[in-house]
PAVEX-877961 format. One record per residue (C-alpha): x, y, z; residue in one letter. Coordinates in steps of 0.2 Angstrom, whole numbers. Example, Ala and Ser with C-alpha at 12.3 -4.5 7.8 and 13.67 -1.06 7.14 Angstrom:
PAVEX-877961
{r {62,-22,39},"A"}
{r {68,-5,36},"S"}
***
This chain:
PAVEX-877961
{r {1,0,-1},"X"}
{r {8,17,-4},"X"}
{r {9,31,8},"X"}
{r {-8,40,0},"X"}
{r {-18,26,0},"X"}
{r {-12,21,19},"X"}
{r {-15,40,22},"X"}
{r {-34,37,16},"X"}
{r {-35,20,26},"X"}
{r {-30,29,41},"X"}
{r {-44,44,37},"X"}
{r {-57,31,32},"X"}
{r {-57,23,48},"X"}
{r {-53,36,61},"X"}
{r {-71,43,52},"X"}
{r {-80,27,55},"X"}
{r {-75,29,72},"X"}
{r {-81,47,74},"X"}
{r {-99,40,67},"X"}
{r {-99,27,76},"X"}
{r {-94,38,94},"X"}
{r {-108,51,88},"X"}
{r {-122,40,86},"X"}
{r {-117,32,104},"X"}
{r {-122,48,114},"X"}
{r {-140,47,115},"X"}
{r {-152,61,117},"X"}
{r {-140,75,116},"X"}
{r {-142,91,103},"X"}
{r {-131,90,87},"X"}
{r {-125,107,95},"X"}
{r {-119,99,111},"X"}
{r {-110,86,102},"X"}
{r {-98,95,92},"X"}
{r {-84,92,104},"X"}
{r {-83,78,119},"X"}
{r {-68,80,129},"X"}
{r {-57,90,114},"X"}
{r {-66,79,100},"X"}
{r {-75,89,88},"X"}
{r {-88,76,82},"X"}
{r {-98,74,65},"X"}
{r {-91,69,48},"X"}
{r {-81,78,37},"X"}
{r {-86,83,21},"X"}
{r {-78,75,6},"X"}
{r {-62,77,-1},"X"}
{r {-61,97,-8},"X"}
{r {-75,102,2},"X"}
{r {-69,111,16},"X"}
{r {-75,104,32},"X"}
{r {-72,104,51},"X"}
{r {-60,88,57},"X"}
{r {-68,76,67},"X"}
{r {-52,79,79},"X"}
{r {-40,91,81},"X"}
{r {-38,108,69},"X"}
{r {-26,112,55},"X"}
{r {-19,130,49},"X"}
{r {-9,138,38},"X"}
{r {4,148,43},"X"}
{r {10,164,33},"X"}
{r {26,153,30},"X"}
{r {18,140,20},"X"}
{r {20,126,32},"X"}
{r {5,119,40},"X"}
{r {1,117,61},"X"}
{r {-7,105,69},"X"}
{r {-16,106,87},"X"}
{r {-29,97,97},"X"}
{r {-36,97,113},"X"}
{r {-30,86,128},"X"}
{r {-45,75,134},"X"}
{r {-37,75,150},"X"}
{r {-33,92,154},"X"}
{r {-44,99,140},"X"}
{r {-28,110,137},"X"}
{r {-24,114,118},"X"}
{r {-9,106,112},"X"}
{r {1,110,98},"X"}
{r {12,100,86},"X"}
{r {30,102,92},"X"}
{r {34,106,75},"X"}
{r {26,110,58},"X"}
{r {23,102,41},"X"}
{r {28,106,23},"X"}
{r {12,97,18},"X"}
{r {-7,97,25},"X"}
{r {-7,78,23},"X"}
{r {8,77,35},"X"}
{r {0,88,46},"X"}
{r {-16,78,46},"X"}
{r {-8,64,49},"X"}
{r {2,68,64},"X"}
{r {-16,72,72},"X"}
{r {-23,55,66},"X"}
{r {-9,46,76},"X"}
{r {-12,57,90},"X"}
{r {-30,51,91},"X"}
{r {-25,34,88},"X"}
{r {-12,36,105},"X"}
{r {-25,44,114},"X"}
{r {-38,31,109},"X"}
{r {-26,19,115},"X"}
{r {-23,26,132},"X"}
{r {-5,31,127},"X"}
{r {-5,52,128},"X"}
{r {14,58,127},"X"}
{r {21,74,130},"X"}
{r {29,77,112},"X"}
{r {39,93,119},"X"}
{r {44,84,135},"X"}
{r {50,68,122},"X"}
{r {61,81,114},"X"}
{r {70,85,130},"X"}
{r {87,76,130},"X"}
{r {93,62,146},"X"}
{r {102,80,152},"X"}
{r {89,91,155},"X"}
{r {82,76,167},"X"}
{r {97,75,177},"X"}
{r {95,89,189},"X"}
{r {80,87,196},"X"}
{r {84,67,200},"X"}
{r {100,74,206},"X"}
{r {93,86,219},"X"}
{r {81,71,225},"X"}
{r {94,59,228},"X"}
{r {103,72,238},"X"}
{r {89,72,248},"X"}
{r {87,55,252},"X"}
{r {102,46,251},"X"}
{r {119,46,260},"X"}
{r {134,57,253},"X"}
{r {143,43,248},"X"}
{r {129,34,238},"X"}
{r {124,53,230},"X"}
{r {145,55,226},"X"}
{r {143,37,217},"X"}
{r {129,40,208},"X"}
{r {136,56,201},"X"}
{r {153,48,194},"X"}
{r {141,36,186},"X"}
{r {131,50,177},"X"}
{r {147,58,172},"X"}
{r {159,49,168},"X"}
{r {148,34,160},"X"}
{r {132,39,156},"X"}
{r {132,57,150},"X"}
{r {144,53,138},"X"}
{r {134,43,126},"X"}
{r {115,48,131},"X"}
{r {117,65,138},"X"}
{r {114,76,123},"X"}
{r {103,63,114},"X"}
{r {85,67,115},"X"}
{r {75,54,127},"X"}
{r {63,48,112},"X"}
{r {77,44,103},"X"}
{r {86,33,116},"X"}
{r {80,13,109},"X"}
{r {85,-3,118},"X"}
{r {96,-8,105},"X"}
{r {107,8,108},"X"}
{r {108,0,127},"X"}
{r {111,-15,122},"X"}
{r {128,-8,111},"X"}
{r {131,4,128},"X"}
{r {131,-9,137},"X"}
{r {143,-19,126},"X"}
{r {156,-4,124},"X"}
{r {158,-1,142},"X"}
{r {162,-21,146},"X"}
{r {174,-19,131},"X"}
{r {181,-4,138},"X"}
{r {187,-13,155},"X"}
{r {173,-6,166},"X"}
{r {169,-16,181},"X"}
{r {153,-25,183},"X"}
{r {150,-16,199},"X"}
{r {151,2,189},"X"}
{r {141,-6,175},"X"}
{r {127,-11,186},"X"}
{r {128,6,195},"X"}
{r {128,16,178},"X"}
{r {113,6,170},"X"}
{r {105,9,189},"X"}
{r {105,27,185},"X"}
{r {100,29,166},"X"}
{r {86,17,171},"X"}
{r {80,28,185},"X"}
{r {82,43,174},"X"}
{r {72,36,158},"X"}
{r {58,29,172},"X"}
{r {57,50,176},"X"}
{r {53,52,159},"X"}
{r {41,37,157},"X"}
{r {32,44,173},"X"}
{r {32,61,165},"X"}
{r {23,54,148},"X"}
{r {38,59,139},"X"}
{r {40,41,134},"X"}
{r {29,25,133},"X"}
{r {42,14,140},"X"}
{r {60,13,148},"X"}
{r {71,6,135},"X"}
{r {82,1,150},"X"}
{r {68,-14,153},"X"}
{r {68,-18,135},"X"}
{r {86,-21,133},"X"}
{r {92,-39,126},"X"}
{r {110,-37,133},"X"}
{r {113,-43,150},"X"}
{r {119,-32,162},"X"}
{r {138,-42,169},"X"}
{r {137,-55,182},"X"}
{r {143,-46,200},"X"}
{r {159,-54,207},"X"}
{r {153,-64,223},"X"}
{r {167,-60,236},"X"}
{r {169,-72,250},"X"}
{r {174,-59,265},"X"}
{r {181,-67,280},"X"}
{r {174,-71,295},"X"}
{r {187,-71,311},"X"}
{r {186,-79,325},"X"}
{r {185,-69,342},"X"}
{r {203,-74,347},"X"}
{r {208,-67,329},"X"}
{r {198,-50,335},"X"}
{r {206,-49,350},"X"}
{r {223,-54,341},"X"}
{r {218,-40,328},"X"}
{r {215,-26,344},"X"}
{r {230,-32,353},"X"}
{r {238,-26,338},"X"}
{r {232,-8,338},"X"}
{r {245,6,345},"X"}
{r {233,16,354},"X"}
{r {220,8,368},"X"}
{r {203,18,360},"X"}
{r {208,10,343},"X"}
{r {209,-7,351},"X"}
{r {193,-5,360},"X"}
{r {185,1,344},"X"}
{r {189,-16,336},"X"}
{r {179,-24,350},"X"}
{r {165,-13,347},"X"}
{r {162,-15,329},"X"}
{r {161,-34,333},"X"}
{r {151,-37,349},"X"}
{r {138,-22,343},"X"}
{r {142,-25,325},"X"}
{r {142,-7,319},"X"}
{r {145,1,303},"X"}
{r {162,11,305},"X"}
{r {152,28,302},"X"}
{r {140,25,316},"X"}
{r {156,20,329},"X"}
{r {165,38,323},"X"}
{r {147,47,326},"X"}
{r {145,38,344},"X"}
{r {142,50,357},"X"}
{r {144,51,376},"X"}
{r {123,55,376},"X"}
{r {119,39,365},"X"}
{r {128,28,380},"X"}
{r {119,22,398},"X"}
{r {132,11,402},"X"}
{r {121,11,419},"X"}
{r {107,1,408},"X"}
{r {122,-6,398},"X"}
{r {115,-1,382},"X"}
{r {120,11,366},"X"}
{r {107,20,354},"X"}
{r {111,22,337},"X"}
{r {107,38,330},"X"}
{r {118,44,317},"X"}
{r {132,40,304},"X"}
{r {146,51,298},"X"}
{r {153,50,280},"X"}
{r {163,62,266},"X"}
{r {154,68,252},"X"}
{r {162,68,234},"X"}
{r {175,83,240},"X"}
{r {179,77,255},"X"}
{r {170,85,266},"X"}
{r {162,78,285},"X"}
{r {144,76,282},"X"}
{r {134,68,297},"X"}
{r {118,60,293},"X"}
{r {105,47,298},"X"}
{r {108,28,299},"X"}
{r {107,22,284},"X"}
{r {88,12,285},"X"}
{r {84,30,294},"X"}
{r {80,21,310},"X"}
{r {85,23,329},"X"}
{r {91,3,336},"X"}
{r {95,1,354},"X"}
{r {107,-14,358},"X"}
{r {111,-21,375},"X"}
{r {132,-20,378},"X"}
{r {140,-36,385},"X"}
{r {146,-35,403},"X"}
{r {163,-37,398},"X"}
{r {163,-21,384},"X"}
{r {150,-11,397},"X"}
{r {166,-11,408},"X"}
{r {178,-6,394},"X"}
{r {168,7,389},"X"}
{r {166,16,407},"X"}
{r {184,13,408},"X"}
{r {186,23,392},"X"}
{r {174,37,395},"X"}
{r {183,39,413},"X"}
{r {201,42,404},"X"}
{r {195,56,391},"X"}
{r {200,74,397},"X"}
{r {187,86,403},"X"}
{r {179,95,390},"X"}
{r {166,108,400},"X"}
{r {167,112,420},"X"}
{r {176,97,425},"X"}
{r {164,86,413},"X"}
{r {161,78,396},"X"}
{r {149,85,385},"X"}
{r {135,74,382},"X"}
{r {139,77,363},"X"}
{r {156,72,363},"X"}
{r {161,59,353},"X"}
{r {167,43,361},"X"}
{r {180,39,347},"X"}
{r {185,56,344},"X"}
{r {203,63,333},"X"}
{r {213,71,345},"X"}
{r {205,88,343},"X"}
{r {189,81,347},"X"}
{r {182,80,329},"X"}
{r {177,66,317},"X"}
{r {187,53,311},"X"}
{r {190,50,295},"X"}
{r {189,31,287},"X"}
{r {203,35,278},"X"}
{r {215,42,290},"X"}
{r {208,28,300},"X"}
{r {211,14,289},"X"}
{r {231,22,285},"X"}
{r {236,27,303},"X"}
{r {227,12,314},"X"}
{r {219,-2,304},"X"}
{r {230,-7,290},"X"}
{r {247,-7,302},"X"}
{r {240,-17,313},"X"}
{r {234,-31,300},"X"}
{r {252,-30,296},"X"}
{r {258,-32,312},"X"}
{r {246,-47,314},"X"}
{r {253,-55,298},"X"}
{r {271,-51,303},"X"}
{r {269,-61,320},"X"}
{r {262,-74,312},"X"}
{r {278,-76,300},"X"}
{r {289,-75,315},"X"}
{r {279,-91,321},"X"}
{r {280,-100,308},"X"}
{r {298,-96,307},"X"}
{r {302,-101,326},"X"}
{r {292,-117,323},"X"}
{r {301,-121,307},"X"}
{r {317,-120,315},"X"}
{r {311,-130,330},"X"}
{r {306,-144,321},"X"}
{r {320,-143,307},"X"}
{r {307,-146,294},"X"}
{r {298,-133,283},"X"}
{r {278,-132,295},"X"}
{r {263,-126,283},"X"}
{r {261,-107,285},"X"}
{r {249,-101,296},"X"}
{r {236,-90,287},"X"}
{r {238,-71,284},"X"}
{r {225,-57,289},"X"}
{r {215,-49,277},"X"}
{r {200,-41,282},"X"}
{r {191,-22,282},"X"}
{r {184,-13,297},"X"}
{r {165,-19,289},"X"}
{r {170,-37,289},"X"}
{r {166,-37,307},"X"}
{r {151,-31,304},"X"}
{r {151,-48,296},"X"}
{r {157,-59,309},"X"}
{r {145,-51,320},"X"}
{r {130,-56,311},"X"}
{r {139,-75,309},"X"}
{r {142,-75,329},"X"}
{r {124,-70,333},"X"}
{r {118,-83,322},"X"}
{r {129,-97,329},"X"}
{r {123,-90,350},"X"}
{r {105,-94,343},"X"}
{r {98,-78,337},"X"}
{r {86,-80,326},"X"}
{r {88,-70,307},"X"}
{r {75,-57,312},"X"}
{r {84,-53,329},"X"}
{r {101,-52,320},"X"}
{r {93,-41,306},"X"}
{r {86,-28,319},"X"}
{r {102,-29,330},"X"}
{r {113,-23,313},"X"}
{r {100,-13,307},"X"}
{r {94,-20,292},"X"}
{r {79,-14,282},"X"}
{r {75,-33,280},"X"}
{r {80,-50,286},"X"}
{r {86,-54,265},"X"}
{r {102,-44,267},"X"}
{r {107,-52,284},"X"}
{r {106,-69,274},"X"}
{r {115,-65,258},"X"}
{r {126,-52,265},"X"}
{r {132,-57,283},"X"}
{r {127,-73,288},"X"}
{r {143,-82,283},"X"}
{r {150,-98,289},"X"}
{r {166,-96,299},"X"}
{r {179,-111,299},"X"}
{r {176,-127,304},"X"}
{r {158,-123,307},"X"}
{r {150,-135,299},"X"}
{r {160,-150,309},"X"}
{r {152,-140,323},"X"}
{r {136,-142,315},"X"}
{r {138,-161,312},"X"}
{r {143,-162,329},"X"}
{r {126,-156,336},"X"}
{r {116,-166,323},"X"}
{r {123,-181,331},"X"}
{r {120,-175,351},"X"}
{r {100,-173,343},"X"}
{r {102,-188,332},"X"}
{r {108,-199,350},"X"}
{r {96,-191,361},"X"}
{r {79,-194,349},"X"}
{r {84,-212,348},"X"}
{r {92,-215,366},"X"}
{r {109,-222,359},"X"}
{r {122,-217,344},"X"}
{r {121,-214,326},"X"}
{r {121,-232,319},"X"}
{r {116,-242,333},"X"}
***
């Protein structure tokens, strides 16, 4: 079918639908049926005759080009075509397409569709600054600036198609971008396009229709330390307050930012409780930022007796700050000047040197054993962990002690138990042997004998 024939076919269908629509409105004067929610009813006159269109209107501009307009069926506002047309036929075809979209319930904003993806970024960036942690905002901004914007920033959202998204994902992988970075960039692109869908700029999100899968994220098994190893690490710290901080991270399962933000007023050592109210971190420019906890919820934890005694001793050793008594908002683990500590500095000055001292001590012990036996010995495992690994250690020890997954999630401040199970409920070395032993005990107790008897 040629273009003119196809166009006449569309007009014929629309004219028939118009007649049916007009006839379906009984007992209404013909003068009242001229427009129903932006639709001009009545059949146009034959070709070549002057008459009113069934939907929208056309006008010829002084330039000789044609402009189309129609009434939005929802708002009643007049919508003008975002561009003009060379011929009246082209303008009429645009109106017919709009009419079909309206009947299907797919009414798009043509002007918004011609906006570039970069036009959607400022409002999105402002929203995540209000909702998300500074570190997360920084990572999203970098994903936009370094990976999304160079490809899609100047492109109209209506021209971003699933095939282009597929090519972009493959290109990022070919250039050696880490899977986590590709996932992060894909998430930013999807959320920006979600906004375009929500605002009727595009009908669907091309990121959701892509064929190219995002690369599989590497699964890293983080270490789960034994309590004896945690005390070994604490003993390798040069300063007593850093040794206490290590124990706090393990026994209370705090995020490092939550530990750095602890204030004296958060502790009730008589009741042996601590309330986690805030966290401290850094934004992209390195500025210290105080915020709510990651899940925006406070939680109160019971402090083990031994840890409560060590915290009491630590607070008594701190220099008085006001009138001979420390202030309630004084930090529990401050810098020398009383300010908030920075994670990078803590890793460089305290944590990493302590881990190195532990490994050096283990290597020396191996050498002594080899010298005493007169033959090579199996090297002791080397410690490799981060402060956040102590949070996972805490979760695993809680589960080992009999706490339910729900209890552990509440203790760690997780929004749901899936996070607890997927990320933190790790198995300590030798744990499977211990579980098997307990199963044997249950078996013997249930049958009154030994397994296999």
